N, C-alpha and C positions, 0 to 999 in steps of 0.2 A: 411151564409156569413157575414162579418164585414160590418156594415153600417157606411161609412166614415163621420167623424164629421168636420163642418164647423164652424169657428169662423169669424163672420162678425162684423168688427168695422168701425164706421162711427159717426160723431157727427151730422148728419142730420137724424132726425127719419124717414123721408118719405123714405129715401134710405134704410134704415135698414129693415123698413117693406116690401118694395118691394122685396130686395134681400133674405129675409128670405122665402117669399112666393115661390120665384123661385126655392130656394134650397130645400125646404121641398117637393115641387112637384116632384123634381128630386129623391127624396128618401133618402136625407141626414139628418144626425141628426143636428140640426142647434143651434148655440148659438151666442148671439148678445152682443155688448159692444159699448158705446158711447164715449169711450176715450181708449187711450193707456194703461193708468194706470188700467182701470177696465178690459180690455183684459187680461193684465198679470196675474189678480186673478184666470182667468179660469184655468190657467196652474197648479194651486194648486190639483184642484180635477180631472181635464181631460185634456190631451194634444191633440189638435186639429190635425186633418190631414192636413187641408187647412186653412190659414187665409186670408181673404178678407179684405183688409185694406186701407181707405181712406188716402193719402198721407199729404194733408193739415188739420191738427187737433191741437187745442191748447195743451200747456204743453208737450205732447208727439206726435210728428209726425209720420207718417208712416214709416219713415225711421229709426227712433230710436226704434220703435216697431219691425221693421224687425232685428235690431241689436240683441235686446233682445231676441227674438224669436229664433234666429241662436245659442245664448248661450244656452238656456234652452231646446231647442228641435231641433237640427240640420237637422232632417228628416222632419219636418214640412214645408210645401211648402207655401209661402208667395205669393200673388197676390196684387198688388198695383192698386188703383183706384185714377184716379186725375181729377178733374173738370177745370183744368187749362191748360190741354194740353201742361205741360212742359215736353218737350222730355228730356232735361238735367237731370232734376230731375229723371224721369223715368230711364235714363241710369245709374245714380248714384245707383238707387236701384237694377237694374239688375247687376251691377258690384258688389254690396253688397250681392248678392245670392238670389234676389228675382227670382221667377220662371217665372213671366210675369208681364205686366202692362196692365190694360185698361184705355182708356180715356172716361170720361163722357160726352155727354150720349152714353152708350154702347147698343149694339145689343144684345138681349136676348140670341139668339142662339150662339154668341161670347162667352158670358160668361159662358154659360152652357158647351161649348166645352173646354174653358180653365180650369175650374175647374175639368171636368172630366179627362183631360189629367195631371192635376196636382196630382190628386189622383193615377192615374195609375204610375205616376213617383214616389210616394212616396213608394206605394206597391212595385215596383221594387227594390228600395234602400232597403228596409225591407228584401226582398229576398236574395238580394246580400250579406248583411252583417247584423248580428243581433246586434253588437254593433257598435257605430259611434262616433268619437270625434267631438266637435263642429268645425266648419270651419269659422274662423274669418275673417271679410271684410278686416282688416288693413293688408297690406304687402301680400296680396293674389295674387299679379303678374297681375291681370286685370287692376289694376290702373295705370301701366305703358303704357297701350294700350290706345291709343287717339282716338277720334271720336264720334260724335253723330249722323252720318248719318244711315238711316235706313239698309244699309248693314251691318254696324258695330253693331247695336243694335241687329240684328240677330246673330252675332257670340258671342256677350256676353250672349245672351239666352242659345245658345248651349252649351257654356263652362259652365254656372252654371247649366245646367241638366245634361251634360255627365260627368263632372269632377269626381264627387264623385262616380262614376261607376267604373267598371273593364274592360269596353269596349274597344275595340281596335279601335283607331280613325285613320283616313287617312285625312291630310290636303292638299287641293287643293289650288295653287296659284302661281302667277308669281314671278320670283326672286326680291328679296327685299321686298315683301309684309310683313314680319315679322312672318313667320311660326313657328321660333323656340320660339319666345316671346308668341305665343298663347300656344306652347305645354308647355312652362313653367308655365304660368297661369294654365292650366289644372292639372299639377302636383301639383301647389301650393295648389289647392282646392280639392285634392284628398285625400282619405284615406292613401295615400303612401307620404303625404307630409313631413314626418319626414324622409323618406329613401331618396335614392341618385337619382339624374336627371343626366342622361348621356347623351350627344348628340353625335351623329356620322354623319359626312358628307360622305355619300357613294358614292359621285361623285367625289370626289378629290383622292382616294385610288386606287391602283391596285386591282386586284381581290386577289391575294394571300396575300397581306398587310391587305386588309379588313376582309379577313377571319380570320386572325391571331388577329386582333383587335378585332373582335367581339366574338370570340369563344376561344381565348387564344390558348397555345400551349404548348405541354410536351416538356420537355429537351430532345435536339437531334433529334426533329421532322424535322429540316431542318437546313442547313448550317447557323451558326449564333446562333441558338437557344441553348445558353448555359445555360440557366435556364429556369424553369418552369414559365410560364406567364398565369396569370388571363386573361380571355377576358371580354371586357365592358359588355357583357350581365350577365356575372356571376357578375360582380362587382355592377351592376344594381339590384341585389337581393333585393326584397321588396321596389323597387323603380320604376322608370320609364325610359326607353329608347327611345330616341328620334331618329329615323332614317330618316334623312334629305336626299332627292333626292333618294328616294326608286327606282325610275325607272331606275336607273342607273346599279343595281346590276346584275351580271351574272346568268345565269340559273343554276349553280352550286350552288352559294349562295343562291338563291331563293328557291331551294329545302330543304337546310339546315335551313333556316329561317322559311320555312313551317313547319318543324319539331319542331322548338321551340315554335309556336304559337299552335301546334295541342297536342303535348306530353309535353310541358312545360320543356324542358330538352336540354341539348347542349352537344356536344363531342368535346372536345379541339384537334387542329390539332396534329397529332401523337399519340393520345390517343384512349384507347379501352374502357374507362368508359363512361357511361353517367351519367351526373350532373343535378340534378333536379335544376330549377331556378324558383322563383316567382317573374316575371317582367312583367310591363304593356308596351306594344308597341304603340307609337305614331308614325306614318310615315307622311312622306310629300313629294310632287312633284310637280315640275312645268310642269309635262307631262301628256298628256291624257293616263291614265293607261288603259283604255277600249280599245283603238285604239291600244295599244302595245300587249294587250291580243289577238285582232282580227288578229294581224300581226304575232302571234306567237313568240313575244319577251317577254313576260311576263307570267308566270303562271297563269291560270285562277283559279285554287284553291287557290292559295296565294292572288290573287285579291280579291276573296271574304271573305277570312280571315281577310285582312286589311281593307275592306271596310265595316266593321260592322258599323261604323258611320262616315259620311263624312262632312267635313266643308269646306266650300269655302270661301276662304279669298279674299275679293276684292281688285282689282287693285286700284291705286290711281285715274285712270281715271274713274272709277266706283263711287267715292266718293269724288268729287272735293269739295264739301262743308265742307269737313273736313281739307283742306288744311291750311286755317288760324289757326284753333286750333293747328294743327300739329307744324306749324311754330312758334307759341308763345312757346310750349312746348319745342322745340329744341332751341329757343333762349334763354328761361330761363335757359337751361341746360347749354349751352356752355358759356354764358356770367358768369355765377358763377364759371364754370371750369377756365376759361380764366381770372378772376377778372377784367372785364371789364364792362362799364356802357354804355348799349345800350338799348334805350327806346322803340325802335319798328322798324317797316319797313315803308319806304315812299311807298306812294300810288302807284307810278309809279312801283317800284320794286315789290310790292305785285300783281299787275295786271300781271307782267311777270312770277312771281311764280306760280300764279293761273292758267294761260292759257297755261302753259309748258305741255308736253304729259307725262313725267316723266316716260321713259321707265324703269328706275332702282327702280321705286316706292318709299317707304318711305325711304328705304336705301339711295338713291340718293337725296332726299329731305334733309335727316338729314345730309349729308356730304355737300350738299351745303350751309346749314345755318351754320355749324360749320366753312367751309372755310371762308364764309362772316364775322362772328364774329370775326375771327382772323386777317383778311386782312383790314377791315375797320377803316379808323381814325375817322370816324364821331359817332356821338350818335344815327343815324338811319341807317339802313342797305339800301343803295342806288343802283340804278341800276347798277353803274358801278362796284358794289361790287360782282355782280353775274358773273357767268362763261359766256363765250362768247356763248356758246350753247343757252342761256336763252336769252341774249341780242341781239344777230345778229342770226336770223333763217338762215339756209341755203339758199342762193340766188338761184332763178329759173334759171336753164340752158338756155343758147340761143337755140331756137328752130329751128335755121338753120339747114337743113338736112346735110349740108356737114361739119360743125363743131360744134356738139351739146355741147360740153363742154366748148366753149369759153364764155368769160364773157366780160361785157362792162367795159369801163374805170370807169364808176361810180360805178359798182359793186366791182370792184378791189380796189378804194379808198376807199371806204365804210368799206370793210373787213379789209384793212391794218389799217386804223385809229382805228378801234375798238381793232384790236390785240395790237396796241401799247399802246393804253388807258388801256386796261386790264393789260399788262404786268407793268405798271407804277400805278397800283392799284387805278385808277381813278384821278390820279393827272394830270389836265389839264394844268398847266403851263409847268411841265416837258414834258409832251406829245407834246404840241407845240412846244417846243424847238427841240426836236427830230425829228418832222416832217418838221421842217424849216418853219412854218407858224404862223401868228399871233394869240394869244389866241382867239381874237374875231372870227377870221376866223374858228378855231376849233369848237366854240360854235354855230356859224351859221351853219355849215355842221352836227353837232350833232343835231341841231334843225330840220335841213331838214331830217335826217333819222328818226325823231320821236322819239329820244332818251332823250330829254329835255323838 
């Protein structure tokens, strides 16, 4: 049996000695290097299966070594080590293709386990494809995904591990969490990156139209089919087909999709000939497919075919610490698109954005920042630049048993003032004129409402 080769890179001699002893006791063939440049020299004689590299090193740091390793030996798995607990640097490494990262001081069993999994992963890749092209970190799609929270780090790791394989992936997540963005990142980091990426929203099309879109149709197959049409699965040959909202497809289409996954072939609507297709399926849903299986609404055999690898995409409520990072990202994006100079977000507005529940997740946050950038006349995003849903949470209903929907005059006044202020884009002078009150009175009331 092949003895895996481990290359340990660290400018601290004590760390090199310790890691060498650990890896040799595990039965690995071990090489060491005290710098990134020295590590690259070992690639001339022998390509390591796994590289254990410190991040903070002079001249060539761990991220630079990772990039060079990816170019020279894309199958080699890189594990980054850091004594600084820098999560942002570790995330940057994961996005660039590192298998994992470990913070010093690390537990011995933890490093044994991670190295073992990295070796297994490389072996899986070798069995799946003999030849592989380098996967470069620039433009790999993951850089568009924002966030350093632990749930997102787990997402980055899974993308890095699963993308180069041919496995079917099922992405679970609420609406607006960015499931298509994840699918595109997987495609961009896969062996199919030069092929097409085709996305299909299964929840917006009728059964007949979706069948025609997915499988294509022959001329004369139905009224209006005046020409032959290739389906999207056929068009995605040698590429990736992303099936969004897979939980909404009918039992008939579930059966046909199962055939695609089992036999790798399709049959056009109205056609008799089976057509071979080489396509990777990435599916996504905001529903609980297991419960749909239990209720008989989704085929169990299709569920297990799709559920080879499952990726849970966290809601924004599960990663609140990422909201400021996302705000900065969208603020930069939309100020450039709209040619505006906006330097940031007022602390009060940032508090409103952070404390909001975001039922629409990242998509809702993005639209909110885009609207604020377009509407604000200021150099900062202010509270009154935000939608009313954020600025004025729904008032609690009167608890009277006879009239539960009645509101107090104070509640009605508050809502009315905020609606007018929002309609006037935060212009207090114009708002006070329309309300027929002095501007100082408006300011006093806004202060009473906790909005100044």
